[in-house]
C-alpha positions as a LaTeX table, in Angstrom:
\begin{tabular}{lrrr}
\hline
Residue & $x$ (\AA) & $y$ (\AA) & $z$ (\AA) \\
\hline
Met1 & 24.11 & $-7.21$ & 0.34 \\
Tyr2 & 25.98 & $-6.95$ & $-2.96$ \\
Gln3 & 28.00 & $-3.98$ & $-1.67$ \\
Lys4 & 29.13 & $-5.93$ & 1.40 \\
Gly5 & 30.27 & $-9.01$ & $-0.48$ \\
Pro6 & 29.95 & $-9.37$ & $-4.26$ \\
Arg7 & 31.41 & $-12.87$ & $-4.23$ \\
Leu8 & 28.90 & $-14.07$ & $-1.63$ \\
Tyr9 & 26.06 & $-12.38$ & $-3.53$ \\
Arg10 & 26.99 & $-14.17$ & $-6.76$ \\
Ala11 & 27.14 & $-17.50$ & $-4.87$ \\
Leu12 & 23.67 & $-16.85$ & $-3.37$ \\
Met13 & 22.35 & $-16.05$ & $-6.86$ \\
Gln14 & 22.92 & $-19.72$ & $-7.73$ \\
His15 & 20.49 & $-20.83$ & $-5.00$ \\
Met16 & 18.08 & $-17.92$ & $-4.63$ \\
Cys17 & 16.09 & $-15.71$ & $-6.92$ \\
Leu18 & 18.16 & $-12.50$ & $-6.67$ \\
Pro19 & 18.46 & $-9.71$ & $-9.25$ \\
His20 & 21.62 & $-9.49$ & $-11.34$ \\
Pro21 & 24.14 & $-6.93$ & $-10.00$ \\
Glu22 & 23.73 & $-4.83$ & $-13.15$ \\
Ser23 & 19.97 & $-4.68$ & $-12.50$ \\
Leu24 & 20.71 & $-3.43$ & $-8.99$ \\
Asn25 & 23.09 & $-0.77$ & $-10.31$ \\
Ser26 & 20.62 & 0.30 & $-13.00$ \\
Thr27 & 17.82 & 0.66 & $-10.45$ \\
Met28 & 20.01 & 2.60 & $-8.02$ \\
Arg29 & 21.00 & 5.05 & $-10.77$ \\
Gln30 & 17.31 & 5.89 & $-11.25$ \\
Ile31 & 16.64 & 6.62 & $-7.56$ \\
Glu32 & 17.49 & 10.06 & $-6.23$ \\
Leu33 & 18.69 & 9.82 & $-2.65$ \\
Leu34 & 19.45 & 13.41 & $-1.70$ \\
Pro35 & 20.12 & 14.78 & 1.78 \\
Gly36 & 17.07 & 16.02 & 3.65 \\
Leu37 & 13.46 & 14.90 & 3.76 \\
Gln38 & 12.43 & 14.49 & 0.15 \\
Pro39 & 8.90 & 15.34 & $-1.05$ \\
Gly40 & 8.41 & 11.76 & $-2.24$ \\
Ile41 & 9.09 & 10.43 & 1.27 \\
Lys42 & 6.60 & 12.86 & 2.74 \\
Arg43 & 3.91 & 11.74 & 0.26 \\
Met44 & 4.69 & 8.10 & 1.05 \\
Leu45 & 4.33 & 8.78 & 4.80 \\
Gln46 & 0.98 & 10.48 & 4.19 \\
Arg47 & $-0.33$ & 7.52 & 2.17 \\
Met48 & 0.96 & 5.06 & 4.78 \\
Gly49 & $-0.80$ & 6.94 & 7.57 \\
Glu50 & $-4.09$ & 7.19 & 5.69 \\
Lys51 & $-4.23$ & 3.41 & 5.28 \\
Met52 & $-3.47$ & 2.61 & 8.94 \\
Lys53 & $-5.66$ & 2.28 & 11.97 \\
Thr54 & $-5.38$ & 5.37 & 14.13 \\
Ser55 & $-3.31$ & 3.69 & 16.86 \\
Phe56 & $-0.75$ & 2.44 & 14.31 \\
Arg57 & 0.01 & 6.07 & 13.34 \\
Asp58 & 1.80 & 6.62 & 16.66 \\
Cys59 & 5.54 & 6.40 & 16.12 \\
Ile60 & 8.97 & 7.09 & 17.55 \\
Leu61 & 11.51 & 9.33 & 15.83 \\
Leu62 & 14.96 & 7.74 & 16.01 \\
Leu63 & 18.12 & 9.59 & 15.10 \\
Asp64 & 21.70 & 8.48 & 15.00 \\
Glu65 & 24.92 & 9.21 & 13.19 \\
Ile66 & 26.77 & 6.73 & 11.06 \\
His67 & 30.40 & 7.30 & 10.22 \\
Leu68 & 31.34 & 7.58 & 6.56 \\
Arg69 & 34.43 & 6.76 & 4.56 \\
His70 & 36.05 & 9.84 & 3.13 \\
Gly71 & 35.50 & 10.35 & $-0.56$ \\
Phe72 & 34.03 & 12.69 & $-3.08$ \\
Thr73 & 32.06 & 12.24 & $-6.27$ \\
Tyr74 & 30.79 & 14.79 & $-8.71$ \\
Asp75 & 27.10 & 14.84 & $-9.65$ \\
Lys76 & 27.03 & 16.17 & $-13.22$ \\
Lys77 & 23.25 & 16.35 & $-13.27$ \\
Arg78 & 23.15 & 18.79 & $-10.31$ \\
Asp79 & 26.63 & 20.31 & $-10.77$ \\
Arg80 & 27.62 & 19.63 & $-7.20$ \\
Thr81 & 30.09 & 17.65 & $-5.14$ \\
Ile82 & 28.82 & 14.69 & $-3.11$ \\
Gly83 & 30.67 & 13.92 & 0.11 \\
Val84 & 30.68 & 17.39 & 1.65 \\
Val85 & 28.67 & 18.64 & 4.63 \\
Asp86 & 25.04 & 19.08 & 3.49 \\
Tyr87 & 22.18 & 20.23 & 5.73 \\
Asp88 & 19.66 & 20.44 & 2.86 \\
Gln89 & 17.63 & 23.65 & 3.43 \\
Leu90 & 20.11 & 24.91 & 6.03 \\
Gly91 & 22.93 & 24.94 & 3.49 \\
Arg92 & 26.13 & 23.18 & 2.46 \\
Gln93 & 29.75 & 23.58 & 3.45 \\
Glu94 & 32.69 & 22.66 & 1.25 \\
Glu95 & 34.13 & 20.56 & 4.04 \\
Pro96 & 34.44 & 16.74 & 3.95 \\
Ala97 & 31.50 & 14.98 & 5.59 \\
Lys98 & 32.58 & 12.59 & 8.32 \\
Ser99 & 29.15 & 11.18 & 9.16 \\
Ala100 & 25.51 & 11.06 & 8.17 \\
Leu101 & 22.77 & 12.03 & 10.62 \\
Val102 & 19.92 & 9.63 & 9.88 \\
Phe103 & 16.28 & 10.07 & 10.98 \\
Met104 & 13.97 & 7.07 & 11.08 \\
Leu105 & 10.36 & 6.50 & 12.13 \\
Lys106 & 9.33 & 3.32 & 13.95 \\
Ser107 & 5.78 & 2.41 & 14.79 \\
Ile108 & 4.92 & 1.96 & 18.45 \\
Tyr109 & 2.06 & $-0.49$ & 17.89 \\
Gly110 & 2.52 & $-1.55$ & 14.28 \\
Asn111 & 5.24 & $-3.51$ & 12.58 \\
Trp112 & 6.91 & $-0.90$ & 10.40 \\
Glu113 & 9.95 & 1.33 & 10.41 \\
Val114 & 11.24 & 3.59 & 7.67 \\
Pro115 & 14.26 & 5.86 & 7.26 \\
Ile116 & 12.92 & 9.29 & 6.31 \\
Ala117 & 15.85 & 11.71 & 6.08 \\
Tyr118 & 19.61 & 12.03 & 6.30 \\
Phe119 & 22.12 & 14.86 & 6.37 \\
Phe120 & 25.88 & 14.85 & 5.84 \\
Thr121 & 27.58 & 16.23 & 8.95 \\
Thr122 & 31.00 & 16.63 & 10.49 \\
Ser123 & 32.31 & 16.29 & 14.02 \\
Ser124 & 32.15 & 20.08 & 14.42 \\
Thr125 & 28.42 & 20.30 & 13.62 \\
Lys126 & 26.81 & 22.38 & 16.36 \\
Ala127 & 23.81 & 21.39 & 18.48 \\
Asp128 & 21.76 & 24.31 & 17.15 \\
Val129 & 22.04 & 22.86 & 13.63 \\
Tyr130 & 20.93 & 19.46 & 14.97 \\
Ala131 & 17.99 & 21.16 & 16.71 \\
Asp132 & 16.96 & 22.96 & 13.50 \\
Leu133 & 17.21 & 19.75 & 11.45 \\
Thr134 & 15.17 & 17.89 & 14.08 \\
Arg135 & 12.49 & 20.61 & 14.13 \\
Asn136 & 12.25 & 20.49 & 10.33 \\
Val137 & 11.86 & 16.70 & 10.31 \\
Ile138 & 9.27 & 16.78 & 13.12 \\
Gln139 & 7.33 & 19.51 & 11.30 \\
Ala140 & 7.33 & 17.53 & 8.06 \\
Val141 & 6.08 & 14.38 & 9.83 \\
His142 & 3.36 & 16.36 & 11.65 \\
Glu143 & 2.09 & 17.58 & 8.28 \\
Thr144 & 1.24 & 13.94 & 7.50 \\
Ser145 & $-1.24$ & 11.83 & 9.45 \\
Leu146 & 1.53 & 10.19 & 11.52 \\
Arg147 & 2.13 & 11.27 & 15.13 \\
Ile148 & 5.52 & 11.35 & 16.81 \\
Arg149 & 5.08 & 10.35 & 20.45 \\
Ala150 & 8.74 & 10.01 & 21.45 \\
Met151 & 12.24 & 10.66 & 20.19 \\
Val152 & 15.23 & 8.41 & 20.82 \\
Cys153 & 18.96 & 8.94 & 20.27 \\
Asp154 & 22.21 & 8.15 & 22.03 \\
Ala155 & 23.69 & 10.40 & 24.71 \\
Ala156 & 26.32 & 12.03 & 22.51 \\
Thr157 & 27.28 & 15.50 & 23.70 \\
Thr158 & 25.72 & 17.15 & 20.65 \\
Asn159 & 22.44 & 15.28 & 21.17 \\
Val160 & 22.26 & 16.28 & 24.85 \\
Ala161 & 22.86 & 19.92 & 23.91 \\
Met162 & 20.24 & 19.60 & 21.13 \\
Tyr163 & 17.62 & 18.38 & 23.63 \\
Lys164 & 18.37 & 21.38 & 25.85 \\
Leu165 & 17.90 & 23.73 & 22.89 \\
Leu166 & 14.59 & 22.02 & 22.09 \\
Gly167 & 13.39 & 22.65 & 25.66 \\
Ala168 & 14.07 & 19.42 & 27.54 \\
Lys169 & 15.76 & 19.55 & 30.95 \\
Ile170 & 17.09 & 16.98 & 33.40 \\
Asp171 & 13.91 & 17.28 & 35.49 \\
Lys172 & 11.64 & 17.60 & 32.41 \\
Leu173 & 12.69 & 14.93 & 29.91 \\
Tyr174 & 10.40 & 16.09 & 27.12 \\
Phe175 & 9.73 & 19.05 & 24.89 \\
Phe176 & 6.73 & 20.25 & 22.89 \\
His177 & 6.78 & 20.93 & 19.20 \\
Arg178 & 4.52 & 23.70 & 17.91 \\
\hline
\end{tabular}
């Protein structure tokens, strides 16, 4: 909320119990939000699933791209540029990222949803890379106690090609993950 409108946030601070902007910045500096599915997220998903009723472990994998503003920053701690194409385990390219592919889990029967991974992509990212990223995310979720029962995304050309690579067809709108 602070990023969208600092002036509005400061006005709301007068009437609501909100943290000071410097507290927000300090907290965000401590959190590592790297591309890919981080081990901490996987542990959190496992703990979530263990505490739920069995039926609440059924979830939908959602994926979508969000467009990014162009810009680069340098991460001194990791000696790397932020803002370039980054597929985590599948590698990086020194090309400006134009979007972020975001994966999110949403419960079918419960009342929870959680973003679990993101990757910096570009408009020329191929469907086979999307398919590999999707397989990796599905595999990581299946290693927890959660169960993906469906996958939802828009009908972008890359997504349609990805579904074909994963084994879905027009007359068979599903695929199996092994």
